N, C-alpha and C positions, 0 to 999 in steps of 0.2 A: 504494500500500500504506500509506504514512504517513497519507494522508487517511482510510482506513478505520480505522486505529488511533485517530486523533483522534476520529472519529465514535463509536466504541465507548467511548472514555474520556468523551466528552461525555454519552453516554447513561447511563453509570454515575454520573457526577456529578449529572446531573439526577434520576436515580432516588433517589440519596442525599438530595438536597435535599428531595424530597417526603416523606421519612420522618423528617427531623429538624426541629427548630425553627430559625427564621431566625437567632437569635443564635449558635447552635451552628454553623450553616453559615458565618456571617461570621467567626467565630473560626478555623474550620478553613481557610477561604479566605485569611485573613490570614497564618496560619502557613505555608501552602504558598507564598504569594507571597513572604514573607520568606525562606524557604529557597531558592526559586529565584533571588532577587536575590543572596543570599550566594554561592550556587553559581556564578552567572554571573560575579560579580566575582572570585572565586577563580580560575576558569578563565581569565579574561582576564589576570589578573596572572601566572599560571603560564605562559601562552602568550607573554606579552610578555617574560618573563624568559629564555625559551629562544631568542629571536631573536638 
């Protein structure tokens, strides 16, 4: 099921890429990557504190 959700998300992402300019896509990808990194670090710190 997770694989199917990932495929749908990839399809939406690739569809969006074809409709926007490359610099806009890079900016959005960078923002999403930064948000995911911040989220993962916060989750690790929170999980590490509760041990």
